[in-house]
C-alpha positions in Angstrom: 153.3 116.4 105.2 151.2 113.6 104.5 149.3 112.4 107.6 150.0 108.7 107.6 148.3 107.8 110.8 146.2 105.6 111.6 142.9 106.0 110.7 143.4 109.2 108.7 141.9 107.0 105.5 138.5 106.6 107.1 138.4 110.4 108.4 138.7 111.4 104.7 136.2 108.7 103.4 133.6 110.2 105.9 134.3 113.6 105.2 133.6 112.6 101.8 130.3 110.7 102.2 129.1 113.5 104.7 129.9 116.0 101.5 128.3 114.0 98.9 124.9 113.5 101.0 124.6 117.3 101.4 124.3 117.6 97.8 121.4 114.8 97.5 118.5 117.0 99.3 116.0 115.7 97.0 116.6 112.4 98.3 114.7 110.8 100.8 118.2 108.8 101.8 121.1 110.9 100.9 124.1 109.3 103.7 123.0 106.0 102.0 123.0 107.3 98.5 126.9 108.4 99.5 127.6 105.2 101.3 126.2 103.2 98.5 128.5 105.2 96.1 131.6 104.7 98.3 131.4 101.2 98.2 130.5 101.1 94.9 133.9 103.3 94.6 136.2 101.2 96.9 134.6 97.8 95.4 133.6 96.9 99.0 130.2 96.1 100.3 128.6 98.6 102.2 128.8 96.7 105.4 132.6 97.2 104.9 132.5 100.9 104.6 130.6 101.0 107.6 133.0 98.7 109.7 135.6 101.0 108.7 137.2 100.7 105.5 140.7 102.1 105.1 142.6 104.0 102.2 142.3 106.9 100.2 139.4 108.3 98.5 139.2 106.8 94.9 139.4 109.3 92.5 135.9 108.1 90.5 133.7 109.2 94.0 133.7 112.5 92.7 132.0 111.5 89.3 129.5 109.6 90.6 128.1 111.9 92.9 128.1 114.2 89.9 125.9 111.7 88.6 123.3 111.6 91.6 123.8 114.9 92.3 121.8 115.1 88.8 119.4 112.9 89.9 120.8 109.7 87.9 119.4 107.0 89.9 121.5 104.9 92.4 120.8 101.6 91.2 122.2 102.9 87.5 124.9 104.2 88.7 125.9 101.0 90.7 124.5 99.1 88.3 122.5 96.7 90.3 119.8 96.3 92.8 119.2 94.1 95.7 115.4 93.1 95.7 114.1 90.5 98.1 117.3 87.8 98.6 118.9 88.4 95.1 120.9 91.0 93.4 119.8 92.2 90.1 122.2 93.5 87.7 119.9 97.0 86.2 120.5 99.8 83.7 119.3 102.5 81.6 116.2 101.3 79.5 114.3 98.8 82.5 112.6 99.7 85.4 114.5 99.7 88.8 113.3 97.0 91.2 111.3 98.5 94.5 111.3 97.4 98.0 107.1 97.9 97.8 107.3 94.9 95.0 108.0 92.4 97.7 104.8 92.4 98.7 103.9 90.2 96.0 106.6 87.4 97.1 105.3 87.5 100.6 101.9 87.1 99.0 103.1 84.2 96.9 105.3 82.8 99.5 101.9 82.7 101.8 99.2 81.6 99.2 101.6 78.3 98.3 102.8 78.0 101.2 101.8 74.3 101.6 102.1 73.1 97.7 104.9 75.1 95.9 104.1 76.1 92.3 105.8 74.1 89.5 105.3 76.6 87.0 105.4 80.5 86.8 104.7 83.5 84.5 105.6 86.9 85.1 104.2 89.5 82.5 106.1 92.4 82.9 108.9 91.2 83.9 111.6 94.0 83.5 114.9 92.8 84.7 113.5 89.3 86.0 112.7 90.9 89.3 109.6 88.7 90.2 110.4 85.8 88.7 113.7 84.8 89.3 113.2 86.0 93.8 110.4 83.0 93.3 112.4 81.0 91.7 115.3 81.9 94.1 112.8 80.5 96.5 110.8 77.5 95.1 114.0 75.6 93.8 112.2 73.1 91.8 110.2 75.7 89.8 110.6 77.3 86.4 108.9 80.2 84.9 108.8 82.3 81.8 109.4 86.4 81.9 107.4 88.4 79.1 108.5 91.7 78.0 107.8 94.1 75.5 111.4 95.7 76.0 114.3 94.0 74.4 116.4 96.6 76.8 114.9 94.9 79.6 115.2 91.3 78.6 119.1 91.8 78.2 119.6 92.5 81.6 117.1 90.1 82.6 118.2 87.0 80.4 122.2 88.3 82.5 120.5 87.8 86.3 118.8 84.5 84.9 122.3 83.3 84.0 122.8 81.1 87.6 118.9 80.0 87.2 120.4 77.9 84.0 117.0 76.2 82.1 114.9 77.0 84.7 113.9 80.9 83.7 113.1 81.5 79.7 111.9 84.9 78.2 110.3 85.6 75.9 109.8 89.4 74.0 105.7 89.8 73.2 103.1 92.1 74.9 101.3 90.4 77.8 100.4 87.2 77.6 99.9 87.3 74.3 103.3 85.7 74.0 102.4 82.6 75.7 100.1 79.5 75.1 99.1 76.9 78.1 98.2 78.2 81.7 100.1 78.5 84.3 100.4 77.6 88.6 101.5 81.2 89.5 101.2 84.0 87.3 102.9 87.6 88.7 102.7 91.1 87.3 104.0 94.4 88.0 102.5 96.5 85.6 102.9 100.3 84.4 99.9 101.9 87.0 100.5 105.7 86.8 98.4 108.1 85.2 99.7 110.8 83.0 99.2 113.8 84.8 100.9 112.2 88.5 103.6 113.8 89.3 107.0 111.7 89.9 110.3 112.7 91.2 113.0 113.7 88.5 115.1 111.0 89.1 111.9 108.2 88.0 111.1 110.3 85.2 113.8 111.7 83.8 115.7 108.3 83.2 113.2 105.1 83.7 111.2 103.5 81.1 108.0 105.6 80.5 106.3 102.5 79.3 107.1 100.8 82.2 105.6 103.7 84.7 102.6 105.0 82.4 99.3 103.7 81.8 96.9 106.2 80.2 95.0 108.7 82.1 94.2 107.1 85.4 96.7 104.2 85.2 93.9 101.4 84.5 94.7 101.1 80.6 97.0 97.6 81.3 94.7 96.4 83.8 91.7 96.1 81.5 93.8 94.0 79.4 95.5 91.5 82.1 92.3 91.0 83.5 90.4 89.1 80.6 94.7 87.6 80.4 94.9 86.0 83.8 91.7 84.1 83.4 93.2 81.9 80.1 96.8 82.2 82.1 95.8 81.1 85.2 95.1 77.3 85.6 92.9 75.4 87.7 93.7 76.1 91.7 96.3 78.2 90.6 96.3 82.3 91.4 97.8 85.7 89.7 99.4 88.4 92.2 99.6 91.4 90.8 100.8 95.0 91.6 98.8 97.8 91.8 98.9 101.7 92.9 97.5 102.1 96.7 94.4 104.0 95.5 93.9 101.4 92.9 92.8 98.4 95.1 88.7 98.7 94.3 89.5 99.6 90.6 91.5 96.7 89.5 90.0 94.3 91.9 86.3 95.4 90.3 87.8 94.1 86.5 89.7 90.9 88.1 86.0 89.8 89.7 84.5 90.4 86.6 86.4 87.7 84.9 85.2 85.2 88.1 88.5 85.5 90.0 88.3 85.6 93.8 90.0 88.3 95.3 92.2 89.1 97.9 94.3 92.3 99.1 97.8 92.4 100.8 99.3 95.6 102.1 102.9 96.4 102.3 105.1 97.7 105.3 103.8 101.0 105.0 100.1 99.7 105.5 99.0 100.6 102.0 97.4 98.9 99.4 100.0 96.8 97.2 98.6 93.7 95.9 96.3 91.4 94.6 95.8 88.1 95.0 93.1 86.5 92.3 92.4 83.0 92.5 
């Protein structure tokens, strides 16, 4: 007979999460992955799941687990990724926001603590990650996001709907698509070398043009540095994400353009962002 006792649904959900996590040995966070998929299948927040959500295991959970077992990114499966204060819609064709990139937001807030910027430019905006996080902090600022990818800009425009006219997006190649200067320019460019090893869930799903930048990972920085000199307004700053081994090389490119350069580290203590002013 079916078990209708209190907590039976919870037990089934817990058992399904444990079984799913066992299939995710490739992941650094197998239990978290399984919980996020279960919460998505149930249509609840993960916090509600952790508090003991009751009910049967949704039929669609097995298909979600199969997709994750194929190393598809969790964000592509659930359709969203949390970044800073936002939940951003993401999917195939766009880079999944990383927690390490929040270092740029922290650096920007510290740099402009006395007087927030009025204008922001986000080069390689992807799903609007950096621009929208900053506009959410500075409610009187306006900004433009640039990306070469039409698919990425589709996600960015979707995420920007709550921001109205404060956020605009343009398809283009770095700063060549805009004129004028901005108080703050932020950029998370491709910086992976062609021979660097990446996990299957990254290289197999996320767009290569958002990841790779020549043999040494510096190709886009070489193009960006001269453009940043033109795009940063007097008294403004550019904040650029880097790979953790690239601080010296990228810093030299920026200093050659007359910038003073300051380094910011991520939560793991690794070099993660350069502030050029």
